[in-house]
C-alpha positions in Angstrom: -12.7 -27.2 16.1 -9.7 -28.7 14.4 -10.7 -26.7 11.1 -11.1 -23.5 13.0 -7.6 -24.0 14.4 -6.4 -24.7 11.1 -7.6 -21.4 9.8 -6.1 -19.6 12.8 -2.8 -21.1 12.2 -2.8 -20.2 8.5 -3.9 -16.5 9.4 -1.1 -16.2 11.8 1.3 -17.3 9.0 -0.3 -15.1 6.3 0.1 -11.9 8.4 3.8 -12.4 8.0 3.9 -13.5 4.4 1.9 -10.4 3.7 4.7 -8.5 5.8 7.4 -9.9 3.6 5.4 -8.9 0.5 5.3 -5.2 2.0 8.9 -5.0 2.8 10.3 -6.7 -0.5 10.3 -3.3 -2.1 12.9 -3.7 -4.8 12.3 -6.8 -6.7 9.2 -8.7 -5.6 8.9 -12.4 -5.6 5.9 -14.5 -7.0 3.3 -15.4 -4.4 3.0 -19.0 -5.9 6.7 -19.8 -4.6 5.9 -18.4 -1.2 2.8 -20.9 -1.0 4.9 -23.8 -2.1 7.6 -23.3 0.6 4.9 -22.5 3.0 3.5 -26.0 2.6 6.9 -27.6 2.5 7.6 -25.9 5.7 4.4 -27.1 7.1 5.3 -30.9 6.1 8.8 -30.4 7.7 7.2 -31.2 11.0 7.3 -34.8 9.8 11.1 -34.7 9.6 11.5 -33.7 13.3 8.9 -36.8 14.2 11.3 -38.9 12.0 14.4 -37.8 13.4 13.3 -38.1 17.2 11.9 -41.6 16.4 15.2 -42.6 15.1 17.1 -40.9 18.0 14.7 -42.6 20.7 16.1 -46.0 19.4 19.6 -45.3 20.6 19.5 -42.7 23.4 17.2 -41.2 25.9 17.5 -37.4 25.9 14.7 -35.4 27.8 14.2 -32.8 30.3 15.3 -33.8 33.9 15.4 -30.5 35.7 19.3 -30.2 35.5 20.6 -27.1 34.1 23.3 -28.4 31.6 20.9 -31.3 30.7 18.0 -29.3 30.0 20.0 -26.4 28.2 21.9 -28.9 25.9 18.5 -30.8 25.3 16.7 -27.5 24.2 19.7 -26.6 22.1 20.5 -29.8 20.3 17.5 -32.2 21.1 14.9 -29.5 19.9 16.6 -26.4 18.5 19.1 -28.2 16.1 16.6 -30.8 14.9 13.8 -28.3 14.2 16.2 -25.9 12.5 17.6 -28.5 10.3 14.0 -29.3 9.4 13.1 -25.9 8.5 16.1 -25.7 6.3 15.1 -28.4 4.1 12.3 -26.8 2.4 14.5 -23.9 1.8 16.9 -26.0 0.0 14.6 -27.8 -2.0 13.1 -24.6 -3.4 16.4 -23.0 -4.0 17.3 -26.0 -6.2 14.5 -25.6 -8.5 14.1 -21.7 -8.7 17.9 -20.7 -7.8 17.6 -17.7 -10.4 15.0 -16.2 -8.2 17.3 -15.6 -5.5 19.0 -12.4 -6.9 19.2 -10.1 -3.7 20.2 -10.8 -0.1 16.5 -10.5 1.1 15.2 -13.4 -0.9 17.2 -15.9 1.3 15.8 -14.4 4.5 12.1 -14.2 3.0 12.1 -17.7 1.7 13.7 -19.3 4.8 11.3 -17.4 7.0 8.2 -18.7 5.2 9.4 -22.1 5.5 9.8 -21.3 9.2 5.9 -20.0 9.0 4.7 -23.3 7.6 6.6 -25.2 10.3 5.2 -23.0 13.1 1.7 -23.1 11.5 1.6 -27.0 11.8 3.1 -26.6 15.3 0.6 -24.0 16.3 -2.4 -26.3 15.1 -1.1 -29.1 17.5 -0.7 -26.8 20.4 -4.0 -25.2 19.9 -5.5 -28.8 19.9 -3.8 -29.7 23.1 -4.3 -26.4 25.0 -7.1 -24.7 23.5 -7.6 -21.0 22.5 -5.9 -19.5 25.5 -2.4 -19.7 24.0 -3.6 -18.4 20.5 -2.0 -14.8 20.6 1.2 -15.7 22.6 1.9 -18.3 19.9 1.0 -15.8 17.1 3.5 -13.4 18.6 6.2 -15.0 20.4 6.5 -18.5 19.1 5.9 -17.7 15.3 8.1 -14.9 15.3 11.1 -16.6 17.2 10.6 -19.4 14.7 11.1 -16.9 11.8 14.3 -15.3 13.6 16.1 -18.4 14.4 15.9 -19.8 11.0 16.8 -16.4 9.6 20.0 -16.8 11.2 20.9 -19.7 8.9 20.0 -17.6 5.9 22.1 -14.8 7.1 25.1 -17.1 7.3 24.4 -18.0 3.6 24.0 -14.3 2.8 27.3 -13.5 4.5 29.1 -16.5 2.6 27.7 -15.3 -0.8 28.1 -11.5 -0.5 31.1 -11.1 2.2 33.1 -14.1 2.7 33.5 -17.5 0.7 34.1 -19.3 4.0 31.8 -22.1 4.5 32.3 -22.4 8.1 30.3 -19.1 8.5 27.1 -21.2 7.4 27.9 -23.7 10.1 28.5 -21.2 12.5 25.1 -19.6 11.8 23.3 -22.9 11.9 24.9 -23.5 15.4 23.9 -19.8 16.3 20.2 -20.6 15.2 20.1 -23.8 17.1 21.4 -21.8 20.3 19.0 -19.2 19.9 15.9 -21.7 19.5 17.5 -23.4 22.6 17.5 -20.4 24.8 14.0 -19.6 24.2 12.8 -23.2 24.8 15.0 -23.3 28.0 13.7 -20.2 29.5 10.2 -21.6 28.9 10.8 -25.3 29.7 13.5 -25.5 32.5 11.4 -26.1 35.8 13.7 -24.2 38.0 13.0 -21.1 36.1 9.2 -21.5 36.3 8.7 -18.5 38.4 10.4 -15.9 36.2 11.2 -17.9 33.2 8.5 -16.0 31.2 9.9 -12.4 32.1 13.4 -13.8 31.0 11.9 -15.1 27.6 10.2 -11.7 26.9 13.5 -9.7 27.5 15.4 -12.3 25.3 12.5 -12.0 22.5 12.9 -8.2 22.5 16.6 -8.6 22.0 16.0 -11.0 19.1 13.7 -8.6 17.5 16.5 -6.0 17.1 18.7 -8.8 15.8 16.0 -9.7 13.3 15.5 -5.9 12.1 19.2 -5.6 11.5 19.4 -8.7 9.4 16.6 -7.6 7.3 18.0 -4.0 7.2 21.3 -5.3 6.1 19.6 -7.6 3.4 17.7 -4.5 1.9 20.8 -2.1 2.0 22.8 -4.6 -0.2 20.3 -5.3 -2.7 21.5 -5.1 -6.3 18.2 -3.2 -7.0 18.7 -0.8 -4.3 17.4 2.8 -4.8 16.5 5.5 -2.4 13.4 6.1 -4.5 11.7 2.9 -3.3 11.2 2.8 0.4 9.4 0.5 3.0 6.1 2.1 3.7 6.2 1.7 7.4 2.8 3.2 8.3 1.2 0.7 5.7 3.2 -2.2 7.3 2.3 -1.5 10.9 -1.4 -0.9 9.8 -1.4 -4.3 8.2 0.1 -6.0 11.2 -2.0 -4.3 13.7 -5.2 -5.3 11.8 -4.1 -8.8 11.7 -3.2 -9.2 15.3 -6.5 -7.4 16.5 -8.4 -10.0 14.4 -6.4 -12.9 15.9 -7.1 -11.4 19.3 -10.7 -11.1 18.7 -11.0 -14.6 17.4 -9.3 -15.8 20.5 -11.6 -14.1 23.0 -14.5 -15.2 20.9 -13.6 -18.8 21.2 -12.6 -18.4 24.9 -15.8 -16.6 25.9 -18.6 -18.1 23.6 -17.3 -21.4 22.3 -15.4 -22.9 25.5 -17.1 -20.5 27.8 -14.3 -19.9 30.0 -14.8 -17.7 33.3 -12.6 -15.1 32.1 -13.9 -11.6 32.9 -13.8 -8.6 30.6 -11.4 -6.8 33.0 -8.8 -9.7 32.5 -9.6 -9.6 29.0 -8.6 -5.7 29.1 -5.4 -6.5 31.0 -4.4 -9.1 28.5 -5.2 -6.9 25.7 -2.8 -4.1 27.1 -0.1 -6.6 27.9 -0.4 -7.9 24.2 -0.7 -4.4 22.7 2.5 -3.5 24.4 4.6 -6.4 23.2 3.2 -6.4 19.6 3.3 -2.4 19.3 7.1 -2.6 20.1 7.6 -5.6 17.7 5.6 -4.3 14.8 7.0 -0.7 15.0 10.6 -2.1 15.2 10.1 -4.5 12.3 8.5 -2.0 10.0 11.2 0.8 10.4 14.3 0.4 8.3 17.4 2.7 8.1 18.1 2.4 4.1 21.7 3.1 3.3 23.2 1.8 0.1 25.9 -1.0 0.9 25.8 -0.5 4.6 26.3 -3.6 7.0 25.4 -3.1 10.4 26.8 -5.2 13.2 24.7 -7.7 15.0 24.0 -6.4 18.6 22.2 -7.6 21.5 20.3 -4.5 22.2 16.6 -3.6 22.9 14.5 -2.4 20.0 13.9 0.9 21.6 15.7 3.7 23.1 15.0 6.0 26.2 16.4 9.3 26.0 16.6 12.0 28.9 18.4 14.8 30.4 19.1 17.6 27.6 18.5 18.7 24.2 19.9 17.1 21.1 21.6 19.7 19.1 18.3 21.6 20.0 16.7 19.4 17.4 14.4 17.6 19.8 14.1 16.8 23.5 15.6 13.5 24.5 13.3 12.7 27.5 11.3 10.2 25.5 11.0 6.5 24.3 11.5 5.8 20.9 11.5 2.7 18.6 14.7 2.4 16.6 15.0 2.8 12.8 13.8 5.7 10.5 10.8 7.7 11.3 8.1 8.7 9.0 9.8 11.9 8.1 13.1 10.3 7.6 11.2 7.7 5.2 9.6 10.8 3.5 13.0 12.6 2.9 14.3 9.6 0.9 11.8 10.5 -1.5 14.0 13.8 -2.2 17.2 11.6 -2.4 19.4 13.0 -5.3 16.7 15.5 -6.2 16.5 19.1 -6.0 14.0 20.5 -3.6 13.3 23.6 -1.6 14.1 24.3 2.0 12.1 27.1 3.5 12.7 28.2 7.3 10.0 28.1 9.7 10.8 31.6 11.2 9.6 34.4 9.3 13.2 36.2 9.8 15.8 33.8 9.5 19.4 34.4 10.4 20.9 31.9 8.3 18.5 31.5 5.0 17.4 34.1 2.9 14.0 32.8 2.6 13.2 29.9 0.5 16.5 28.2 -0.9 17.4 25.3 -3.3 18.8 22.4 -1.8 19.9 18.9 -3.1 20.4 15.6 -1.0 23.7 13.9 -2.1 24.4 11.3 0.8 22.8 9.6 3.8 24.7 9.0 7.1 24.4 7.7 10.5 25.7 9.5 13.9 27.5 7.1 16.1 24.4 6.7 18.1 22.5 5.4 14.9 20.6 8.7 14.2 19.9 9.1 10.6 21.3 12.4 9.1 21.1 13.7 5.4 24.0 15.6 3.6 22.8 18.2 1.5 23.9 21.2 -0.5 22.3 24.4 0.1 22.7 26.7 -2.8 22.9 30.4 -2.8 20.9 30.7 -5.8 20.1 28.1 -8.7 21.8 24.7 -9.0 24.8 26.4 -10.7 25.6 28.8 -7.9 28.0 28.3 -4.8 26.5 25.9 -2.2 27.1 25.2 1.4 27.2 21.3 2.6 25.0 20.9 5.7 23.1 18.2 7.4 19.5 17.7 7.7 17.9 15.7 10.8 14.1 15.0 10.2 12.0 15.9 13.2 10.9 12.8 14.8 8.4 13.9 17.5 5.8 16.6 18.2 4.5 18.7 15.3 6.7 17.2 12.6 4.7 18.1 9.4 4.3 21.6 7.8 0.7 21.8 6.0 0.1 18.2 6.8 2.6 16.6 4.1 5.7 18.5 4.2 8.6 17.3 6.5 10.2 19.4 9.1 13.7 19.1 9.5 16.5 20.6 11.6 19.4 22.1 9.6 22.7 21.2 11.0 26.3 22.0 10.5 29.3 19.6 11.2 33.1 20.0 11.5 33.2 16.7 9.4 31.1 15.1 7.0 31.7 11.6 5.7 31.7 10.9 2.2 29.9 7.6 2.3 26.9 6.1 4.2 29.3 3.4 5.7 31.1 5.9 7.8 29.6 7.0 11.1 29.5 10.7 11.9 31.0 11.4 15.5 28.4 13.5 17.5 31.1 16.0 18.7 31.5 19.0 16.4 27.8 19.2 15.1 25.6 22.3 15.9 21.9 23.3 15.3 21.2 26.2 12.8 17.4 26.4 12.6 14.3 24.5 11.8 12.9 24.4 8.1 10.6 22.3 5.9 11.1 20.5 2.6 9.1 20.8 -0.3 9.3 19.5 -3.9 10.1 22.0 -6.7 6.8 21.6 -8.3 5.0 21.9 -4.9 2.5 24.8 -5.2 2.1 26.3 -1.6 -1.0 28.0 -0.5 
């Protein structure tokens, strides 16, 4: 069984290695470097064992049920030690291939894969001890949490290199990584929280997903190779991750039902599948959706990876009584391909009060509303590209029927009292009004 558990642990890790290869759209890294740091991360478990052995000679520090003791133990006795261990493989490979680190996301990817190696070794140990019943929970919660915690250290390094030359920021983010790790373990391991610790941990996990997505988004936005012509294919990312996790779930159920012959009923399996599907759907959807705006740095906020709207129309563009994952939708990603390009806008209505049939347009900028909604700044020409134009906004339709003739994105045309000149400025909601629906098509598109 140890061989099978080892393969499962590697499959879980590969799921996220493949994810990083898919989102690294500007300047891809060589797979051989990922393999090297993965196995260095796997070996870094030995660093934890060695440090714990040394410390045990001098001090007895363990869980005892008291709040302060257990919290400090989880943060420093577990979190700080494991984050230090996962950092070592990153420092080793950085020393030898420093020239490969030429954009911010490289730091996040390499340190996350180091964490994947560590997590894979840890998963193997847990599978051996507790059996297949924990495979999927370890594949989702523990594995992703390991990546997120260690990515905080990399983000400190990124901020040091690209924004501030204060070394204290790296130390601060290392402590933050240790704290994040400690909170996760504390919610699971502090005995007085046994009845509701899992619920609190799930809430905390979802909050960290939002932070992780923001960190990755900031890194992509500030790549030296940034271009709006290259986008993260969120549909492809989601399909890959869903397929991997479905396979992992099937392996778990097969091992439980037919190898270990547990008494788990198919009804219980269905409930487990639904619960896992909800968690992984939110996680995968959020980590596959990026709002790519050149040079933008979003603040790290403890917010849920989704938003729930209700109560009124949003500039008549879409109803807000809905649940939505944050980040750019499929149509927003599609509109990125028109960036700094001329294209046609055609009104959805046969008789438009504002547009004289199909009109030439040009995307010159991408901005965010103060509530994190993506808008495109366009020029709408009266004739050809040399004719007078009006500066307007486009809001890609996110729900309902949002494509015309299958592949042409439907957009809401908006006007605003104020349009910012760069993507780092946030556009206030007040002063925006809806004009009408239209669909975008490339100039060389032949419509039938």
